[in-house]
N, C-alpha and C positions, 0 to 999 in steps of 0.2 A: 647335840639339843636337836640345834636350829638344823640344821642338814635334815632329819627327823620330820619336823616340822614346817617346813617351807617344803619340801619330798611328800609332807602329806595334803597341802593346804590344795597345793597346787595338782596332784595328784587328785581330788578330790572333785576338782575346775575342770583339769582335762582326762581324765582315762591313764591312761598307762601310756606312752613314748608309741608314736610310728611312725616307722618298724621296732619292731620290736628289741634287733640289736642297739640300736640306740638310749632303750634303754638303761645303761649302767651310767651312757655321760650323760643326761641326765638329768642322773637323781646324785648322782656323784659329785658333778662338776660345776650345771649348770644349773639348777629350784635353789643347793642353799648361796652360792656365789649371786645370781642373781637375787630372791630374795633377798638375805641380808645388806648390798647396796642398793637394795628400792629400801628398806623399812629403813638403816643411816644413812646410807650419802644422798641420795634424793627426798624422804621425806622429811627428816628429822632437818636433815641444811635449809632442806627449799622454806621448811617454818623455824624453825633460826633467822632467816637473811629474811623471813617474811614480817613477822616478827621483833628482832633486834635489830638488820643493816636498817632496813627503807622504815620502820614506825618506832625507832629508839634511835638510831645512832646520826640516821639524817636525817628524820623528820620530817620526812615527805607526806604527803594526806594520803598515801595509802594502807587510809583504813578502813574504806568501808568491803560490804564486803560483794561487792561486783569485782574489786581490785582482789578481795581476795580467790574471786573465784576465778580469773583473768587464773594464777597461780597457781591453783588444781589442777586446771587447762594445762597450764605448763607440763607444771610439774608429772601428771597423764600423761599428754603423749613422750618429755624426756622416760620415765619409766617403760612405758612403748618402746621404747625407741631402743633401752639397753638395752628389752629384755632379746628382742630382736636378730641385734648385731651378735649378742653374746651367744641365742642360741645356733645360730649360722657360723661365727667363729669359732666355738668349741665344739660341734660335729662334724662339721670340717675337719679338722686340725687329730681331733677323732682315730674317724677317715682312713684318711693321711698314713697318720702314722701304720697305723695296723693297710692300708693297702685295700685296703677295701669300697666297695663303688658301692651307693643305693642302689640298690632293683627301681630297676625300668617303670614296673609296677608302683611300687614303692613311694617316686618319687609329690606325688601330690597329694601320698599320705603327708608324708613326712611336711611337706611343705605345710596346706589346714595342718597339719596338728601346732606349729611352729608361727601359721598365725593367730590361733585362739591363745598360744602361749604369750604371743607380744599384749596380744585385750586386757588375756588375766591379770596380765604384769601391773599391765597400765589403770586398770582398778582398782589392785597391791596398793600402786600407788599412788593414786589418789586416795583412802578408804585407809591409808597408812600420816597419808598428811593430812587427815581430819581429824585423826585421832592423836596424832603433835599440838595438834594446833589447839590444844583443847590444855594439850603439857605444859606448853610454853606462851596463851598470850597475855598471860600475869603479864610477862618479862616486861610489854609497853607498857609505856602509858599515854601512846594513844591508844592505840589497838587494841583492845581489851573485849571491847564485848564481840570481835568479830573475829568469828562468823556470827555468832549471835550470845544474847548475852549470859545463857548456860554457860556456869553455873555459878556467877554472883549474883 
C-alpha cells in the first residue's frame, strides 16, 4: 500500500527515474523507504518533539509561529538530506551488486533526478510536518494555537 502510494506521489512530480535501469531500485527501495521515513520518522517525530518536548515537558517559550517556521525549515532540510543520501547509497549499492556502471551520458540525468528527488522530499517533509502539527498541537498547553488558531 505505502509502496504504491509513495511511488505514485514521487513519480507524479518527478516522472520516471532516470536512467531507466534504475526504475526498479527507486520504486522498490527508495520511494517507499524514504517516504515512510519522512512521514513518520522526520515529520511525526519532529511535530511530537516541537509540541510535546519543547512546549510541554520543557515548557520553553518556543510556541510562536516563528519558532514553528524554524522547525519546519529544519525538518525540510532533514527530509531533503535523507532523500539525497538514501537515493545515492541505494542506487550505488544496487549497481555494485549487479556489476553495472551508469553510462557516461546518463550520469547527468541521474544527478538531476536525484536532485529533484531531494527537493520533492524536502517539500513532502514540510507538508507532512504541517499535517502532523494540526494532529498533535492539541497535546501542548503552550502551543495550541501554533502555527494558526484553526480549528480551535
